matplotlib code that plots the C-alpha trace (Angstrom):
import matplotlib.pyplot as plt

x = [1.8, 0.9, 3.8, 3.2, 4.7, 2.1, -0.9, -4.0, -3.5, -6.5, -9.5, -10.8, -14.4, -15.4, -14.9, -15.1, -16.0, -15.3, -11.4, -10.4, -10.0, -10.7, -12.2, -9.9, -10.3, -7.0, -6.5, -5.4, -2.0, -1.7, -2.6, 0.9, 1.9, -0.5, 1.5, 2.4, 5.1, 4.4, 4.1, 1.5, 0.0, -3.7, -5.6, -8.5, -12.1, -11.5, -8.4, -5.7, -2.9, -1.1, 1.6, 0.4, 2.1, 0.0, 0.3, -1.6, -3.9, -6.1, -8.7, -12.4, -15.0, -12.9, -12.3, -9.0, -9.0, -6.2, -5.0, -3.1, -0.9, -2.6, -6.1, -7.8, -11.5, -14.1, -14.4, -10.6, -10.9, -13.8, -11.8, -10.0, -13.2, -13.3, -9.5, -7.5, -4.2, -1.3, 2.1, 5.0, 4.5, 8.0, 6.9, 4.3, 5.6, 3.9, 4.1, 5.4, 2.5, 0.7, 0.3, -1.2, -3.8, -1.4, 1.2, -1.2, -2.9, -1.2, 0.4, 0.1, -1.7, -0.6, -1.8, 0.4, 1.5, 2.6, -0.2, -1.1, -4.7, -4.8, -3.9, -5.1, -7.1, -8.3, -8.7, -12.1, -12.5, -15.4, -15.9, -15.2, -12.0, -10.2, -10.7, -8.4, -10.3, -8.8, -10.6, -13.7, -13.7, -13.3, -10.4, -10.5, -7.1, -7.1, -4.2, -6.3, -6.3, -3.4, -0.1, 2.6, 2.7, 5.9, 5.0, 8.6, 8.2, 4.5, 3.6, 1.0, 0.4, -3.0, -4.5, -8.2, -11.2, -11.5, -13.6, -13.1, -10.9, -11.4, -8.2, -10.1, -12.2, -9.3, -10.6, -9.5, -7.3]
y = [135.6, 132.5, 130.7, 126.8, 127.1, 129.7, 129.0, 131.1, 132.9, 135.0, 136.5, 140.0, 139.9, 143.5, 147.2, 148.6, 152.3, 155.1, 155.3, 152.3, 149.7, 146.1, 143.2, 140.3, 136.6, 135.0, 131.4, 129.8, 128.9, 132.3, 134.4, 134.8, 136.6, 139.4, 142.3, 145.8, 145.7, 142.1, 141.6, 139.2, 138.6, 139.6, 137.5, 139.8, 138.6, 139.8, 137.5, 140.2, 139.7, 142.4, 142.5, 144.3, 145.3, 145.5, 149.2, 148.8, 146.4, 146.1, 143.9, 144.9, 142.6, 139.5, 140.4, 141.6, 145.1, 145.8, 148.9, 148.8, 151.8, 154.3, 153.0, 155.6, 155.5, 153.0, 153.3, 152.6, 149.6, 148.1, 146.4, 144.3, 142.7, 138.9, 138.8, 135.9, 136.6, 134.3, 133.8, 131.4, 128.2, 128.5, 131.7, 129.6, 128.5, 125.4, 123.9, 120.3, 118.1, 120.7, 120.2, 122.0, 120.2, 120.1, 118.4, 115.5, 115.2, 112.4, 110.8, 106.9, 105.5, 102.1, 100.2, 99.4, 96.2, 97.9, 97.0, 99.7, 101.2, 103.9, 107.5, 110.7, 112.4, 115.5, 116.7, 117.9, 119.9, 119.4, 120.7, 117.4, 116.8, 117.1, 114.0, 112.4, 111.0, 107.7, 105.6, 107.8, 106.9, 109.4, 108.8, 111.1, 112.9, 112.0, 110.3, 107.2, 106.4, 108.4, 107.1, 108.8, 111.3, 111.7, 114.4, 114.3, 110.6, 111.1, 108.3, 108.1, 105.1, 104.5, 102.1, 102.1, 99.7, 96.9, 97.9, 101.6, 101.8, 99.3, 99.2, 97.7, 100.9, 103.2, 106.3, 107.3, 110.2]
z = [313.8, 315.9, 317.4, 317.9, 321.4, 322.5, 324.8, 325.5, 328.9, 328.9, 327.2, 326.8, 328.0, 327.6, 328.2, 331.6, 332.0, 329.7, 330.1, 328.0, 330.7, 329.6, 331.6, 331.3, 332.4, 332.6, 332.6, 335.8, 334.4, 332.7, 335.8, 336.9, 333.7, 334.3, 335.6, 334.3, 331.6, 330.4, 326.7, 325.2, 321.8, 321.2, 318.6, 317.9, 316.9, 313.3, 313.0, 313.3, 315.7, 317.8, 320.2, 323.4, 326.7, 329.7, 330.9, 334.2, 335.9, 338.9, 340.4, 340.7, 342.3, 341.6, 337.9, 336.4, 334.7, 332.3, 330.4, 327.1, 326.0, 323.9, 324.8, 326.7, 325.6, 325.6, 321.8, 321.3, 323.7, 321.9, 319.3, 321.8, 323.0, 322.4, 321.9, 323.2, 324.9, 324.2, 325.7, 325.0, 326.9, 328.4, 330.3, 332.3, 335.7, 337.0, 340.5, 340.9, 339.9, 337.8, 334.1, 331.2, 329.0, 326.1, 328.4, 328.8, 325.4, 323.5, 326.5, 326.4, 329.4, 331.1, 333.9, 336.9, 335.3, 332.2, 329.9, 327.4, 327.8, 325.2, 324.7, 326.3, 323.6, 325.6, 329.1, 330.5, 333.6, 336.0, 339.5, 341.1, 339.3, 335.8, 333.7, 331.3, 328.3, 327.2, 324.6, 325.2, 329.0, 331.8, 334.2, 337.1, 337.8, 341.4, 343.3, 343.9, 340.1, 338.5, 340.0, 337.9, 335.0, 333.1, 330.5, 329.0, 328.2, 327.4, 329.7, 332.4, 334.8, 336.3, 338.7, 337.8, 338.5, 336.0, 333.0, 333.4, 330.3, 327.5, 325.4, 322.4, 322.1, 321.1, 319.5, 316.0, 315.7]

ax = plt.figure().add_subplot(projection="3d")
ax.plot(x, y, z, "-o")
ax.set_aspect("equal")
plt.show()
């Protein structure tokens, strides 16, 4: 059963070979959880949920290949294709200054003078930088603009050019 503190840490992209290995695409935050013996929850494409333990894993051409106990044929592995792997949020270790999207969504955004500018409704990821979406406007998550993030207090302070965020255009929840 899903736990509200769980986050997705990977996705099963397909079967690799005939011996039941699975191609897995871990999230950047969840990558550290992928080692033999780790327990994860697999939400299968059919909606069923299964606790799985990683029996073995290896890298092949930049992709992670995993084995699950008792899965030793391509036919047996096929049911896991498309599954999303979940782990408890508390198991994710982040470096200082790193945040998960869910840590930022819902944070109130203020300018350096303390005026409220809105609330983060989502985070989008682009090659140039991640973007906080505030009142439908993109705020690049770069040091030039984002001065402080206090995820525990749900508060972000930014110093953005005038007009980048219009507080009167707050998005409806």
